[in-house]
LOLO-926440 format. One record per residue (C-alpha): y, x, z; residue in one letter. Coordinates in steps of 0.2 Angstrom, whole numbers, plus 2048, in hexadecimal, padded with zeros to 3 digits. Example, Ala and Ser with C-alpha at 12.3 -4.5 7.8 and 13.67 -1.06 7.14 Angstrom:
# LOLO-926440
7EA83E827a/7FB844824s/
END
This chain:
# LOLO-926440
5F5ABC4BCm/5FAACE4B7r/60BAD34B3r/612AE44AEa/61EAED4BBa/630AEB4B8t/63DAF84BBa/643AF14CBr/632AED4D2s/628AFC4CCr/61DB024DAp/61BB144E0q/609B1A4E3l/605B284EFs/5FEB354E2g/5FEB474E6t/5FEB564DAn/5F2B614E5l/5E5B684DAv/5D7B634E6r/5DDB514E6a/5D9B4F4D3a/5CCB414D6d/5D8B384E1h/5E5B394D4n/5D9B334C6q/5D5B244D1r/5E7B204D4v/5EBB224C1t/5DDB174BCl/5E1B094C8q/5F3B0A4C3a/5EEB064B1i/5E2AF94B7r/5F0AF04C0v/5FEAF34B4g/5F4AED4A5g/5FCAF9498s/605B0849Dl/60CB18495t/60AB2949Cr/61CB2A4A0v/61BB1A4AAe/60BB204B3l/614B304B9a/622B254C0t/617B194C8i/60BB264D0t/618B344D4g/60DB404CAl/614B4D4BEt/613B494ACp/607B584A9p/5FBB514B7s/5FCB404AFi/5F8B4849Ea/5E9B514A5n/5E2B414AEi/5E4B354A0t/5DBB42494k/5CCB424A0r/5CCB2F4A2l/5CDB2D48Fl/5BEB3A48Dq/5B4B3049Ad/5B7B20491g/5C0B1749Fl/5D0B14496i/5D6B13484e/5E6B1447Ae/5EDB03475a/5FBB07468g/60CB0D46Bq/61BB05474r/629B02468r/63CAFF46Bg/642B0F473g/648B1F46Cr/63EB2E466g/62BB2E464q/624B1D46Ap/619B2047Ap/606B1B479t/600B0D484k/5F1B1048Fl/5E5B02494v/5D5B0049Ei/5C5B01493r/5BCAF1497r/5ABAF8492d/5AEB0849Bg/5A2B034A8c/599AF44AFf/593AED4C0s/588ADF4C7v/58DAD44D4g/582AC94DFv/587ABB4EBn/57AAB44F7i/57EAA4501d/574A97509r/575A8B4FBd/576A964EBh/574AA74E4v/580AAD4D6t/57FABD4CCf/58CAC44C0v/58EAD24B5l/5A0AD84B3v/5A9AE54A9d/5B6AF24AFf/5C4AE64AEs/5BBADA4B9g/5B7ACD4ACq/5A7AC44AEt/59BAC749Fl/58CABE4A4a/588AB24B3r/578AAB4BAv/579A9F4C9s/56BA954D2e/56EA874DDe/561A894EBv/561A854FDs/55DA93509y/554A9E4FCa/549AAB504m/54BABE501p/53CABE4F5g/543AB04EBd/554AB84EAv/54CAC94E5r/542AC04D7a/552AB64D1a/55CAC74D0y/550ACF4C5r/54FAC04B9r/562ABF4B9a/565AD24B6v/559AD24A7s/562AC24A0s/573AC84A3m/571AD949Bl/568AD148Cr/576AC5489s/585AD148Ca/57CADF481k/584AED48Bi/580AFF48Dd/576B0049Dr/57BB124A0s/58CB0C4A4k/587B014B3l/58EB094C2v/586AFF4D1g/582AEE4D8v/58CAE54E5g/585AD84F1i/590ACB4FAa/587AC2508v/58DAB8517p/58DAC0528d/57FAB9533d/576AB2524l/566AB152Ds/56CAA953Ds/57BA9E53Bv/575A8C53Ed/57BA8252Fl/573A7152Bp/561A73524g/55EA85528r/54BA88529p/544A94536g/53DAA052Aa/54FAA3523y/550AB0532s/547ABC526a/558AC051Fw/55CACA52Fg/54FAD752Bd/554ADA518v/558AEB512n/564AE6503f/563AF84FCg/550AF64F9e/551AE44F4m/55DAE74E6f/556AF94E1a/54CAF24D2k/54EAF04C3p/55EAFA4C1l/55CB084CEe/56FB084D1l/579B0B4E1p/57AAFB4ECv/589AF64F6f/589AE7502v/598ADE509e/59CACE512n/59FAC0505d/5B0ABB50Ba/5B5ACE50Ca/5AEAD04FAa/5B8AC14F4a/5C8AC84FCa/5C5AD94F5m/5C3AD24E4g/5D3AC84E6e/5DCAD84EAm/5D5AE14DBq/5D6AD34CEl/5DFAC44D5g/5EFABF4DEl/5EDACE4E9g/5F6AD84DCq/606ACE4E0h/603ACD4F3h/601ADC4FEs/5FBAD150Ds/5F1AC150Cf/5E3AB8514f/5D4AB250Ay/5CAAA250Fi/5B9AA1507l/5B1A8F507i/59EA92504s/590A8A50Es/599A9051Dg/5ABA9651Fl/5B1AA851Eg/5C1AB151Dg/5C8AC351Ag/5D9ACA51Bf/5E3AD7512v/5F2AE051Av/5FDAEC511d/5F0AED503q/5E2AF250Eg/5D3AE7513y/5D2AE5526v/5C1AE452Er/5C4AE4541g/5BBAEE54Ea/5AAAE654Bn/5ADAE3538g/5AEAD053Cr/5C1ACD539s/5C5ABC530g/5B7AB2537e/5C1AA2538l/5B2A97535g/5ADA99547f/5BEA9454Em/5BEA83557l/5C9A74551a/5CBA62554e/5BDA5854Bd/5C8A4854Ag/5BFA3F559t/5C7A49567g/5B9A56567a/5B9A68561r/5ADA70555e/5ACA8054Aq/5B7A7F53Bv/5A9A8352Fq/59FA73535k/5ACA6952Al/5B5A7651Fv/5A6A7C515s/59BA76507l/58EA71514s/59BA6751Dg/5A0A5E50Cl/58EA5B508a/58BA53519r/599A46515l/593A43504l/581A4050At/588A33516e/590A2A508d/581A2B4FCg/586A3A4F2f/582A4C4F0t/58BA5C4EEl/586A5D4DCa/590A4E4D8d/5A0A584DDv/59CA694D5v/596A624C5a/5A1A644B6p/5ADA554B2g/5B8A494BCp/5B1A414CCl/5ADA2F4CDs/5B8A244D8a/5ACA234E6s/5A8A354E7v/5BAA394E5g/5BEA2E4F5a/5B1A384FFt/5B8A494F9v/5CAA434FDe/5C4A3F50Fr/5BCA50510w/5CCA5850Ai/5D7A4F516e/5CBA54525n/5C9A6551Fa/5DCA6851Da/5DFA6252Fr/5D1A6D536a/5D8A7C52Dl/5E9A7A535c/5E3A82545t/5DDA9253Dp/5EBA92531l/5F8A9253Fa/5EEAA1547a/5EEAAB537i/601AA8534d/605AAD546c/5F9ABC548l/5F9AC3536i/609ABC52Dn/601ABD51Cp/60BABB50Ca/5FFAAD507t/5EEAA550Bv/5E2AA44FDl/5D4A984FCi/5C4A9B4F1g/5B3A944F0g/5A6A8B4E6r/5B0A7B4E4l/5B9A754D4p/5CAA7D4D3g/5D3A6C4D4v/5CBA684E5l/5D0A7A4ECv/5E2A774E6e/5E2A654EEr/5DCA6D4FEl/5E9A7A4FEa/5F7A6D4FAe/5F1A62508r/5F0A71514a/602A7650Fn/608A64513e/600A64524l/606A75529m/618A70525r/617A62531v/60BA6953Eq/610A7B53Eg/622A7A542t/61FA86551y/618A93545v/625AA1542p/620AA3530a/615A98526i/60CAA0517a/609A95508p/5F7A90505v/5F1A924F3a/5E1A924E8r/5DBAA44E6a/5DBAAB4D4a/5C8AAF4D6l/5C1A9F4DCs/5AFA994D9e/5A6AAA4D6d/5B2AB44E1a/5A5ABC4ECp/59AAC14DEa/5A8AC84D3v/5AFAD14E3g/59EAD84E6a/59DADF4D5a/5AEAE84D8i/5A7AF24E6l/59EAFF4DCp/5AEB014D1f/5B8B034E1s/5ACB104E8h/5AAB1B4D9f/5BBB194CFl/5C9B114D9l/5D5B174E6p/5CFB184F8k/5D8B0E505q/5E9B15508g/5ECB1B4F6a/5F7B0C4F3l/607B074EBw/617B044F6k/61FAF54EEv/630AED4F2p/630ADB4F7s/632ACE4E9g/627AC34DFe/628ACF4D0d/620ADD4D9a/60EAE24D5i/603AED4DFs/5F3AF74DFi/5E6AF44ECa/5D6AFD4EDm/
END
């Protein structure tokens, strides 16, 4: 949820008035307007630290480029009422793709991050050729339904799990190893012929949360993505942290008690494939859970059993996250109905209060603002980040307090 900055929480952004940093300053100003929602030129100068003439020149260029627009005047003060500036939603567009072992999802988003069109196909272990064909069908369908100017498309973002071709989840066919040889740039080159950006699915979800979700109110958080497996990503001081080998946040591979005294990878249970296994044992399918509408009593009982076991399995990685990273919050997203994500978060909080008494500071667990389509929407933000938004390090310094808002790249 986006809120305007208040006088006591207004952040300061590391802008610069050097002539050669015009592009940097333009990115910073544009992102300030994105996060602030509606800002005047005077407010932009205060937030960024840029001079009023610099802000006047930058906003003139942004207006000419069609990336922002004027939205009336702010009344109530003395003198000439200042003009409010907002992001122009149709300033540009992007396509996001999420490939997983049980589905492929395609979204078309505008510059504000709103999803204009969506196509999702539930398919187990789709092969590269199948996904390529599904993408071309989806793109044509989404562009027709949204009726946008194709010249304003800036890129395609792809969110895909690490080790897609090799992690041994239930039902994986041997031929699925073909994903190990895929060149995603070539795979998604047609029909749009746009730049292609590839990111780990959990990282894309976390980056999307930084730009559009609760990351605007928390400078440090850990994102847990429940998909066919279990992934994670973490943001520290408004920057996504990859680790030495780009594999930070891989909590799904951690070992935890399985309830029988043995230990297994957390993602064996805390994942859609883990939930599907329990449902199958009780004569149900995952479709009985993700379908719209309330759960039947019998399906609900199986889901509650999974939530209890999953929350217990998460306690081990949650304690490690709290001790090693000390995030402000832990956010959970994934292709589960929001009410179930919230229930899992509530139970994890309850268990951590009881079992985590040795942890110096326990971060609250909550449902992410971007939930079901978080990887796809996060992937769609990647082209915006590359071409238009501040590079990492060009960030607001915010005081503590729940009112504070922040810019993250």
